[in-house]
C-alpha positions as CSV (number, residue, x, y, z in Angstrom):
1,M,-59.9,34.1,-54.0
2,A,-56.5,32.5,-54.2
3,A,-55.0,35.7,-52.8
4,R,-57.2,35.4,-49.8
5,T,-55.8,32.0,-48.9
6,R,-52.1,33.1,-48.9
7,P,-52.2,34.5,-45.3
8,K,-53.2,31.0,-44.2
9,G,-50.4,29.3,-46.0
10,L,-47.9,31.8,-44.7
11,L,-49.2,31.4,-41.2
12,V,-48.8,27.6,-41.4
13,K,-45.2,28.0,-42.6
14,V,-44.3,30.5,-39.9
15,T,-46.0,28.5,-37.2
16,L,-44.2,25.3,-38.2
17,A,-40.9,27.2,-38.3
18,L,-41.5,28.4,-34.7
19,I,-42.4,24.9,-33.6
20,L,-39.2,23.6,-35.1
21,L,-37.1,26.3,-33.5
22,L,-38.7,25.5,-30.1
23,V,-38.1,21.8,-30.4
24,V,-34.5,22.4,-31.6
25,A,-34.0,24.7,-28.5
26,A,-35.3,21.9,-26.3
27,A,-32.9,19.4,-27.9
28,V,-30.0,21.9,-27.5
29,G,-30.9,22.2,-23.9
30,V,-30.8,18.5,-23.4
31,A,-27.4,18.3,-25.2
32,R,-26.0,21.1,-23.1
33,A,-27.1,19.5,-19.9
34,A,-25.6,16.2,-20.9
35,A,-22.4,17.8,-21.8
36,S,-22.2,19.6,-18.5
37,S,-22.2,16.3,-16.6
38,S,-19.8,14.3,-18.8
39,P,-16.0,14.8,-19.3
40,A,-14.8,15.6,-22.7
41,P,-14.1,12.5,-24.8
42,D,-10.4,13.2,-25.0
43,E,-9.9,14.3,-21.4
44,K,-7.3,12.3,-19.5
45,V,-8.8,10.7,-16.3
46,T,-6.2,11.1,-13.5
47,L,-6.4,9.8,-10.0
48,Q,-4.4,11.9,-7.5
49,I,-3.3,10.1,-4.3
50,G,-1.4,11.8,-1.4
51,M,1.4,9.9,0.4
52,V,4.0,10.9,3.0
53,Q,6.2,7.9,2.3
54,E,8.4,8.2,-0.7
55,P,9.9,5.2,-2.5
56,D,13.5,4.6,-1.6
57,N,14.3,2.7,-4.8
58,L,12.3,1.3,-7.7
59,N,14.7,-1.6,-8.1
60,P,13.1,-4.7,-6.5
61,F,16.5,-5.8,-5.3
62,I,17.3,-2.6,-3.4
63,G,14.0,-1.0,-2.3
64,I,12.7,-2.1,1.1
65,Q,9.7,0.1,1.9
66,G,6.0,-0.8,1.7
67,I,5.3,1.8,-1.0
68,D,8.0,0.2,-3.1
69,Y,6.2,-3.1,-3.1
70,M,2.9,-1.6,-4.0
71,L,4.4,0.3,-6.9
72,W,6.1,-2.9,-8.1
73,H,2.8,-4.8,-8.0
74,M,1.2,-2.1,-10.1
75,N,4.0,-2.4,-12.6
76,Y,4.7,-6.1,-12.6
77,D,2.4,-9.2,-12.1
78,F,3.1,-11.7,-9.4
79,L,3.0,-15.3,-10.4
80,V,0.0,-15.8,-8.0
81,G,-2.0,-12.9,-6.7
82,F,-4.2,-12.3,-3.7
83,D,-8.0,-12.2,-3.7
84,S,-9.3,-8.8,-2.5
85,K,-12.1,-10.6,-0.6
86,D,-10.0,-12.7,1.8
87,L,-6.4,-12.4,0.5
88,E,-6.4,-16.1,-0.5
89,P,-4.3,-17.0,-3.6
90,R,-5.8,-16.2,-6.9
91,P,-4.5,-16.5,-10.5
92,E,-2.5,-13.6,-11.7
93,L,0.3,-14.3,-14.3
94,A,-0.2,-18.0,-13.6
95,T,-3.7,-19.2,-14.4
96,E,-3.4,-22.6,-12.6
97,W,-0.9,-24.8,-10.8
98,E,-0.3,-28.3,-9.5
99,V,2.2,-29.8,-7.1
100,S,3.8,-33.2,-7.0
101,E,2.9,-35.7,-4.4
102,D,6.1,-35.1,-2.5
103,G,5.4,-31.3,-2.5
104,M,8.8,-30.6,-4.2
105,E,7.8,-29.8,-7.7
106,W,5.3,-27.1,-8.8
107,T,4.1,-26.7,-12.3
108,F,2.5,-23.4,-13.3
109,T,0.5,-22.6,-16.4
110,I,1.4,-19.1,-17.6
111,R,-1.3,-16.9,-19.0
112,E,-1.4,-16.5,-22.8
113,G,-1.8,-13.0,-24.2
114,S,0.1,-11.2,-21.5
115,T,2.7,-8.7,-22.9
116,W,5.4,-6.5,-21.5
117,H,4.9,-2.8,-21.7
118,D,7.2,-2.7,-24.8
119,G,4.9,-5.2,-26.6
120,K,7.1,-8.3,-26.2
121,P,5.2,-11.5,-25.1
122,V,5.5,-12.7,-21.5
123,T,6.4,-16.4,-21.4
124,A,7.4,-19.1,-19.0
125,R,11.0,-18.2,-19.8
126,D,10.6,-14.9,-17.9
127,V,9.2,-16.7,-14.9
128,A,12.1,-19.2,-14.9
129,F,14.6,-16.4,-15.4
130,T,13.2,-14.4,-12.4
131,F,13.4,-17.3,-9.9
132,N,16.8,-18.5,-11.2
133,Y,18.2,-15.0,-11.1
134,I,17.3,-14.6,-7.5
135,V,18.3,-18.1,-6.3
136,D,21.6,-18.4,-8.3
137,N,22.8,-14.9,-7.3
138,E,21.5,-15.1,-3.7
139,L,19.7,-11.8,-4.0
140,L,18.7,-11.2,-0.4
141,N,15.9,-8.7,-1.0
142,L,13.6,-11.3,-2.4
143,S,15.3,-14.5,-1.1
144,T,13.1,-14.6,1.9
145,Y,10.3,-15.6,-0.5
146,T,12.4,-17.9,-2.7
147,N,14.1,-19.8,0.2
148,G,13.8,-23.5,-0.5
149,I,13.6,-23.1,-4.3
150,T,16.5,-24.8,-6.1
151,G,15.7,-23.7,-9.6
152,A,13.0,-23.2,-12.3
153,E,12.8,-25.0,-15.6
154,V,10.9,-24.0,-18.8
155,I,8.6,-26.8,-20.1
156,D,7.3,-24.7,-23.0
157,D,6.1,-21.1,-23.5
158,T,3.2,-21.4,-21.2
159,H,4.4,-23.9,-18.6
160,V,7.2,-23.6,-16.0
161,K,8.4,-26.1,-13.3
162,V,9.7,-24.8,-10.0
163,M,11.8,-27.2,-8.0
164,T,12.3,-27.1,-4.2
165,S,14.6,-28.8,-1.7
166,A,11.6,-29.6,0.5
167,P,7.8,-28.8,0.6
168,K,7.4,-25.1,0.6
169,A,4.5,-23.7,2.6
170,N,4.4,-20.2,1.1
171,M,4.8,-21.1,-2.6
172,L,1.4,-19.5,-3.5
173,R,2.0,-16.4,-1.4
174,M,5.3,-15.1,-2.7
175,V,5.5,-11.3,-3.2
176,V,7.9,-11.6,-6.1
177,P,7.5,-9.4,-9.2
178,I,8.0,-11.4,-12.4
179,L,10.7,-9.6,-14.4
180,P,11.3,-9.4,-18.2
181,E,14.3,-11.5,-19.1
182,H,15.2,-9.3,-22.1
183,I,15.8,-6.4,-19.7
184,W,17.2,-7.9,-16.5
185,S,19.5,-10.5,-18.2
186,K,21.7,-7.5,-19.1
187,V,22.0,-6.5,-15.4
188,S,24.7,-8.1,-13.4
189,S,23.8,-9.5,-10.0
190,K,26.2,-7.0,-8.4
191,A,24.6,-4.0,-10.2
192,A,21.2,-5.4,-9.3
193,T,21.9,-5.0,-5.6
194,T,24.0,-1.9,-5.7
195,S,23.8,0.6,-8.6
196,Y,21.0,-0.3,-11.0
197,Q,18.3,2.3,-10.6
198,N,15.5,0.7,-12.8
199,K,14.6,4.2,-14.0
200,P,11.2,5.0,-15.5
201,P,9.6,4.2,-17.8
202,I,9.9,0.7,-16.3
203,I,9.1,-2.2,-18.5
204,G,6.7,-4.6,-16.7
205,N,3.5,-6.3,-17.6
206,G,1.2,-5.0,-14.8
207,P,-2.0,-3.0,-15.1
208,F,0.1,0.2,-14.9
209,Q,3.5,1.4,-15.9
210,I,5.7,3.6,-13.8
211,V,6.6,6.4,-16.2
212,E,7.9,9.2,-14.1
213,W,9.4,9.8,-10.6
214,V,10.4,13.3,-9.5
215,K,11.9,12.8,-6.0
216,G,10.1,14.7,-3.3
217,K,7.2,15.5,-5.6
218,F,5.4,12.7,-7.3
219,V,5.4,9.2,-8.9
220,R,3.3,8.9,-12.0
221,L,1.9,5.7,-13.6
222,E,0.0,5.3,-16.8
223,A,-2.6,2.6,-17.4
224,N,-1.6,-0.4,-19.5
225,P,-4.2,-0.6,-22.3
226,A,-3.0,-4.2,-23.2
227,Y,-3.3,-5.6,-19.7
228,W,-4.8,-9.1,-19.8
229,G,-7.3,-8.2,-17.1
230,G,-8.6,-5.2,-19.1
231,K,-7.4,-1.7,-19.2
232,P,-7.9,0.1,-15.9
233,K,-10.8,2.5,-15.8
234,I,-8.5,5.5,-15.2
235,D,-5.8,6.7,-17.5
236,E,-3.1,7.4,-14.9
237,V,-2.4,7.5,-11.2
238,V,-0.2,10.2,-9.6
239,F,1.1,9.7,-6.1
240,R,1.7,13.1,-4.7
241,L,4.5,13.1,-2.1
242,Y,4.1,15.3,1.0
243,S,6.6,16.2,3.7
244,N,3.7,17.7,5.7
245,P,0.8,15.4,6.3
246,D,-1.4,18.2,7.5
247,T,-1.0,19.9,4.2
248,M,-2.0,16.6,2.5
249,A,-5.2,16.5,4.5
250,Q,-6.1,20.0,3.6
251,D,-5.5,19.3,-0.1
252,L,-7.9,16.4,0.2
253,K,-10.5,18.7,1.6
254,L,-9.9,21.2,-1.2
255,G,-10.1,18.5,-3.9
256,T,-6.5,18.9,-5.1
257,I,-6.1,15.2,-4.4
258,D,-8.6,12.4,-4.5
259,G,-7.3,10.2,-1.7
260,A,-4.6,10.0,1.0
261,V,-3.0,7.6,3.4
262,D,-1.4,8.2,6.7
263,I,-3.7,11.0,7.6
264,P,-2.6,12.6,10.9
265,P,-4.8,11.5,13.8
266,A,-5.8,15.1,14.6
267,Q,-7.1,15.5,11.0
268,F,-8.7,12.1,10.6
269,A,-11.9,12.6,12.7
270,P,-12.7,16.1,11.1
271,L,-12.3,14.5,7.6
272,S,-15.0,12.0,8.4
273,G,-17.4,14.8,8.6
274,E,-16.5,16.3,5.2
275,D,-19.2,15.9,2.5
276,G,-18.1,13.6,-0.2
277,I,-15.1,12.2,1.7
278,T,-15.0,8.7,3.2
279,T,-12.5,7.7,5.9
280,S,-11.3,4.2,6.6
281,K,-9.5,3.1,9.8
282,S,-8.2,-0.2,8.3
283,T,-6.1,-3.1,9.5
284,S,-2.6,-2.5,8.3
285,W,-0.7,-5.7,8.9
286,N,2.1,-3.8,10.5
287,F,3.7,-3.0,13.8
288,I,5.8,-0.2,15.3
289,E,9.0,-1.3,17.0
290,L,11.8,0.1,19.0
291,A,14.8,-1.8,17.5
292,M,18.0,-2.5,19.3
293,N,21.3,-3.3,17.6
294,S,22.0,-6.9,18.6
295,Y,24.8,-7.6,16.1
296,D,27.3,-9.8,18.0
297,S,30.3,-9.1,15.8
298,P,33.5,-7.1,16.3
299,N,32.5,-5.2,13.1
300,S,29.4,-3.7,14.7
301,K,29.5,0.0,15.5
302,G,26.6,-0.4,17.9
303,N,26.9,0.1,21.6
304,P,27.9,-3.3,23.1
305,V,25.5,-2.9,26.1
306,L,22.7,-3.9,23.6
307,L,24.3,-7.3,23.2
308,D,23.1,-8.0,26.8
309,Q,19.7,-9.6,26.8
310,Q,19.0,-8.4,30.3
311,F,19.7,-4.8,29.2
312,R,17.2,-5.2,26.3
313,Q,14.6,-6.7,28.5
314,A,15.0,-3.8,31.0
315,I,14.2,-1.4,28.1
316,N,11.1,-3.5,27.3
317,W,9.9,-3.1,30.9
318,A,10.6,0.6,30.8
319,V,8.3,1.6,27.9
320,D,4.6,2.3,28.3
321,R,3.0,0.7,25.2
322,Q,-0.5,1.8,26.2
323,K,0.6,5.4,26.2
324,V,2.2,5.0,22.8
325,A,-1.1,3.8,21.4
326,D,-3.2,6.4,23.3
327,V,-0.9,9.5,23.0
328,A,1.5,9.1,20.1
329,Y,-1.2,7.4,17.9
330,Q,-4.2,9.2,19.6
331,K,-5.9,5.8,20.0
332,Y,-5.6,4.9,16.3
333,A,-3.6,1.8,17.4
334,T,-3.7,-1.2,19.6
335,V,-1.0,-2.1,22.1
336,G,1.8,-4.1,20.6
337,S,3.3,-7.4,21.8
338,T,4.7,-9.9,19.3
339,L,5.9,-10.2,15.7
340,I,2.7,-11.2,14.1
341,V,-0.4,-9.0,14.1
342,P,-3.3,-10.1,16.4
343,Y,-5.8,-10.6,13.6
344,S,-3.6,-13.3,12.0
345,K,-4.3,-17.0,12.9
346,Y,-0.5,-17.3,13.6
347,H,-0.4,-14.6,16.3
348,W,1.0,-15.6,19.7
349,E,0.0,-13.4,22.7
350,P,2.2,-13.7,25.7
351,P,0.4,-14.9,28.9
352,A,0.0,-12.3,31.6
353,D,2.8,-13.7,33.7
354,Q,5.3,-13.3,30.7
355,A,4.1,-10.1,29.2
356,F,6.3,-7.0,29.3
357,T,4.2,-4.3,31.0
358,Y,5.1,-0.8,32.0
359,D,7.1,-1.4,35.1
360,P,10.0,1.1,35.6
361,A,10.7,-0.4,39.0
362,K,11.3,-3.8,37.5
363,A,13.5,-2.3,34.8
364,T,15.6,-0.5,37.5
365,E,15.9,-3.8,39.4
366,I,17.2,-5.7,36.3
367,L,19.7,-3.0,35.4
368,D,21.0,-2.8,38.9
369,A,21.4,-6.6,39.2
370,A,23.1,-6.7,35.8
371,G,25.8,-4.2,36.9
372,Y,24.8,-1.0,35.2
373,K,25.2,1.6,38.0
374,D,25.1,5.4,38.3
375,T,28.5,5.7,40.0
376,D,29.0,9.4,39.5
377,G,25.6,10.5,40.6
378,D,24.6,12.4,37.4
379,G,21.3,10.4,37.1
380,F,22.6,8.2,34.3
381,R,24.1,4.7,34.4
382,E,27.5,3.8,33.3
383,T,28.6,0.6,31.5
384,K,29.8,-2.4,33.6
385,D,33.4,-1.2,33.3
386,G,32.4,2.4,34.4
387,K,32.3,4.2,31.1
388,K,29.7,6.8,30.2
389,L,26.6,5.3,28.6
390,S,24.7,7.1,26.0
391,L,22.8,5.5,23.1
392,R,22.0,7.0,19.7
393,F,18.3,6.9,19.0
394,Y,16.8,7.6,15.6
395,A,13.2,8.4,14.4
396,T,12.2,9.1,10.8
397,T,10.8,12.2,9.4
398,D,7.9,10.4,7.7
399,S,6.0,9.7,10.9
400,V,5.0,12.4,13.4
401,E,3.5,9.6,15.5
402,N,6.8,7.8,15.8
403,Q,8.6,11.0,16.6
404,T,6.1,11.6,19.4
405,A,6.6,8.0,20.6
406,A,10.4,8.5,20.5
407,K,10.2,11.6,22.7
408,L,8.1,9.6,25.2
409,I,10.7,6.8,25.2
410,V,13.5,9.3,25.9
411,G,11.7,10.3,29.1
412,W,10.9,6.7,30.2
413,L,14.4,5.5,29.7
414,E,15.8,8.6,31.5
415,D,13.5,7.6,34.4
416,V,15.5,4.3,34.7
417,G,18.9,6.0,34.2
418,I,19.5,5.3,30.5
419,K,20.5,8.4,28.4
420,L,19.4,8.6,24.8
421,D,20.5,11.0,22.1
422,L,17.4,11.4,19.9
423,Q,17.8,12.5,16.3
424,V,15.0,12.8,13.6
425,I,16.4,11.8,10.2
426,D,14.9,10.8,6.9
427,A,14.4,7.1,6.0
428,G,17.2,7.1,3.5
429,T,19.8,8.2,6.1
430,L,18.6,5.5,8.6
431,I,18.9,2.9,5.9
432,N,22.5,4.1,5.3
433,Y,23.3,3.6,9.0
434,Q,21.7,0.2,8.9
435,Y,23.7,-0.9,5.9
436,A,26.9,0.8,6.5
437,Y,30.1,-0.7,5.2
438,T,33.8,0.0,5.8
439,G,35.3,-1.1,2.5
440,D,33.6,-4.5,1.9
441,T,33.0,-5.2,5.6
442,Y,29.5,-4.8,7.0
443,T,29.7,-2.3,9.9
444,P,26.1,-1.3,11.0
445,D,26.4,2.0,12.7
446,W,23.4,2.7,15.0
447,D,22.1,1.8,18.5
448,L,18.3,2.2,18.6
449,F,15.6,3.3,16.2
450,I,11.9,3.5,16.0
451,W,10.3,2.4,12.7
452,Y,7.8,-0.1,11.4
453,W,7.4,-3.4,9.6
454,V,4.7,-4.3,7.1
455,Q,4.1,-8.0,7.1
456,D,2.6,-10.5,4.6
457,V,-0.5,-12.6,5.1
458,D,1.8,-15.6,5.2
459,P,4.0,-15.5,8.3
460,N,7.2,-16.6,6.5
461,F,8.4,-13.2,5.5
462,I,8.4,-11.7,9.0
463,V,9.7,-14.7,10.9
464,D,12.4,-15.4,8.3
465,I,13.9,-12.0,8.8
466,Y,15.6,-12.8,12.2
467,T,17.9,-15.6,10.8
468,P,21.6,-15.6,10.0
469,Q,21.0,-15.6,6.2
470,Q,19.3,-12.3,6.5
471,I,22.2,-10.5,8.1
472,E,23.0,-7.7,5.6
473,G,19.6,-8.4,4.2
474,W,16.2,-7.8,6.0
475,N,17.5,-8.5,9.5
476,D,17.5,-5.0,10.8
477,C,18.0,-5.7,14.5
478,L,20.7,-8.2,13.7
479,W,19.5,-10.7,16.3
480,T,19.7,-14.5,15.8
481,D,19.1,-17.5,17.9
482,P,19.9,-21.2,17.0
483,E,16.6,-22.6,18.2
484,Y,14.7,-19.9,16.4
485,T,16.6,-20.6,13.2
486,K,15.9,-24.3,13.5
487,L,12.2,-23.8,13.9
488,N,12.2,-21.4,11.0
489,G,13.4,-24.2,8.8
490,E,10.6,-26.4,10.0
491,Q,7.7,-23.9,9.6
492,I,8.5,-23.2,5.9
493,Q,8.4,-26.9,5.2
494,T,5.1,-27.5,7.1
495,I,2.3,-27.4,4.5
496,D,-0.4,-28.4,7.1
497,E,-1.6,-25.2,8.7
498,A,-2.7,-26.8,11.9
499,Q,0.8,-28.1,12.4
500,R,2.5,-24.9,11.2
501,V,0.7,-22.5,13.6
502,P,2.3,-23.8,16.9
503,I,5.8,-23.7,15.3
504,V,5.4,-20.1,14.3
505,Q,4.0,-19.2,17.7
506,Q,6.9,-20.9,19.5
507,M,9.3,-18.7,17.3
508,Q,7.4,-15.6,18.4
509,Q,7.9,-16.6,22.0
510,I,11.7,-17.0,21.6
511,F,12.0,-13.7,19.8
512,Y,9.9,-12.0,22.5
513,E,12.2,-13.2,25.2
514,G,15.3,-12.2,23.2
515,S,14.0,-8.6,23.3
516,A,15.8,-7.3,20.2
517,Y,12.6,-5.3,19.7
518,A,10.1,-3.6,22.0
519,I,7.0,-4.0,19.8
520,L,5.1,-0.9,20.7
521,A,1.8,-0.8,18.7
522,Y,-0.2,-2.2,15.9
523,P,-1.4,1.1,14.2
524,Y,-4.5,1.4,12.1
525,Q,-4.0,2.6,8.6
526,R,-5.8,6.0,8.3
527,E,-7.0,6.6,4.8
528,A,-9.5,9.0,3.3
529,F,-10.9,9.1,-0.3
530,N,-13.4,11.1,-2.4
531,T,-16.6,9.2,-2.9
532,E,-18.5,12.1,-4.4
533,K,-16.5,12.2,-7.6
534,W,-15.1,8.6,-7.7
535,Q,-16.6,5.1,-7.4
536,G,-15.1,1.6,-7.4
537,W,-12.8,1.9,-4.4
538,V,-12.0,-1.6,-3.2
539,H,-11.4,-2.7,0.4
540,T,-8.7,-5.4,0.8
541,P,-9.7,-7.6,2.4
542,S,-13.4,-6.9,2.0
543,E,-14.1,-9.7,4.5
544,A,-11.9,-8.2,7.2
545,P,-11.9,-9.5,10.8
546,S,-14.8,-8.4,12.9
547,G,-14.7,-4.8,13.8
548,Q,-12.0,-4.1,11.2
549,E,-11.8,-2.6,7.7
550,G,-9.7,-3.6,4.8
551,S,-7.2,-1.2,3.3
552,V,-8.4,0.8,0.2
553,I,-5.5,2.9,-0.9
554,Y,-2.3,1.3,0.4
555,S,-1.9,-2.4,-0.1
556,Y,0.7,-4.3,-2.0
557,N,-1.1,-7.6,-1.7
558,N,-3.9,-6.5,-3.9
559,I,-4.2,-3.4,-6.1
560,D,-7.8,-3.8,-7.3
561,T,-8.6,-0.2,-6.2
562,Y,-6.4,1.2,-8.9
563,R,-7.8,-1.2,-11.6
564,F,-11.5,-0.5,-10.9
565,V,-11.8,3.0,-9.4
566,E,-13.4,5.5,-11.9
567,P,-15.2,8.8,-12.0
568,K,-18.9,8.7,-11.2
569,V,-20.4,7.7,-14.6
570,A,-21.9,10.3,-16.8
571,A,-25.2,8.5,-16.9
572,E,-25.5,8.7,-13.2
573,A,-24.7,12.4,-13.2
574,A,-27.2,13.0,-16.1
575,A,-29.9,11.1,-14.2
576,E,-29.4,13.4,-11.2
577,D,-29.5,16.6,-13.4
578,Q,-32.4,15.8,-15.8
579,P,-35.4,16.6,-13.5
580,T,-34.2,20.2,-13.1
581,V,-32.5,20.8,-16.4
582,N,-33.4,18.5,-19.3
583,W,-37.1,18.1,-18.6
584,Q,-37.4,21.9,-18.0
585,W,-36.0,22.6,-21.4
586,L,-38.3,20.0,-23.0
587,A,-41.3,21.4,-21.1
588,V,-40.6,24.9,-22.4
589,G,-40.0,23.8,-25.9
590,L,-43.0,21.4,-26.2
591,G,-45.3,23.7,-24.3
592,G,-44.5,26.5,-26.7
593,A,-45.0,24.3,-29.6
594,A,-48.5,23.3,-28.3
595,L,-49.4,26.9,-27.8
596,M,-48.5,27.7,-31.4
597,L,-50.6,24.9,-32.6
598,V,-53.6,26.3,-30.7
599,I,-53.0,29.7,-32.1
600,M,-52.7,28.3,-35.6
601,Y,-56.0,26.4,-35.2
602,L,-57.9,29.5,-34.0
603,L,-56.5,31.7,-36.8
604,T,-57.3,29.0,-39.4
605,R,-60.9,28.9,-38.1
606,F,-61.0,32.7,-38.2
607,F,-59.8,32.9,-41.8
608,S,-62.0,30.0,-42.9
609,N,-65.1,31.7,-41.4
610,R,-64.2,35.0,-43.1
611,R,-63.8,33.2,-46.4
612,N,-67.2,31.5,-46.1
613,E,-68.9,34.9,-45.3
614,E,-67.3,36.5,-48.4
615,E,-68.5,33.6,-50.5
């Protein structure tokens, strides 16, 4: 009898083994599906961003381009940062601050726990060193922010006092990277403004560290795991540098890069139709200008006709700003007018009876009256003393739009008898012309160029440029005016915004009439980024003016995108996959197990009945 019960025991064992195998198979299927939607634990998370603008220098006292400032802000904290919502001041290295009743002493509390990338603590001494280093050595690159500061004094490791000669309206909006004293105290002021390269890896305290720069190819930054605000959600950012923006746009489509800025207008609209790619036509806080060398000095190598305000005004009447916006920028820009962008509360818009419009007849009339004649009948004017008149004109390789605008300008000025010699050069060469020296003597060697300015939320940076103290510094057109300079001293000391706005607007009017620039356009920043694979992109400001979008990729005021962007989370991907993969495996496994249980039950009944019959 016992022997007759063995098939039943064997059947139970075999059936249970089969059930176990099916359940294990289901579990393996679940694990495989989960693994397919999650990166390997040790896989480096790298964000690739395309750029056409290359840094000119990673030294904060030499570099002047917008990309330089963004990289510095990623590498170094500011004392006070900018809120991504509305660009209002927010704590960064300083957690809080207070100002004396007379507005001339500011006390900042420095964040505890912040460390430099080499592990040394960040203290109030580094803050005091940074401001004193700039002020004592009159380092022009950042002095437009520190103007009015007389010095900084350490109270203790977490408190620093900054003294000013008068109330300082932009104290909480200074774009000044705080530098490590133990590094920069070894750099002389002369080297800081001439030869010191600040080579990677660069010691800072920001959320990222610049660790590699291969010119013409890329800049690589690694996340700072010890950042006081938490380690960024990516491991590194690589800014890929492109000489051809069309190639950059194609690489974004192919997934070679994850985002890009300065997308060519012709590529921007098609990109908006690509699955998984989001485009952003954002406010850029910049303008495109035709600059004229207005340096009234025997050391200037610019053409002296440009010292004549009437000649410069004639050029302003001769250019068609609407066509620059519509043709060169393919309508991804608005018509330019004055120094401060139209979505700033400080903007001044010239009344219709004062505005430079496209009027070549008026330009011709002004030039004739000023004595610039075409005496030899070749179609081009001569100087007042009868010499041939030809002006050197430069556009940079990093903007196809500006090159197009430059070609249009050549034609418009030819129409009024002004001959231009247009050359397209790289930004570094143009900077060399702007800051040319003969021995120790400053001898700027250019006539006209077309380029751009990025301005701050606070107006002080852009309006302070056109003052005598910024000659050999930021003052690229080399124009100054005594009344303008006087008003500049007033605006920076005017804390009350309602009183400050009309002063800044009056300054814009003076500059407009001086015509050292023809401000051509306020271009939109054309960005595109992958939202299929990445989440956490941050618009700055998120509360942009009506009808506008905040920048996502390219902003030195706020770098929250790079702190918070991350791959789409594994859980999200798993949730999307489970209905077609995980549950399918479970259904197969559990269904098979149920079938085996039924078979086992029927066979058990069969053998049980047989046993009863035999008994």
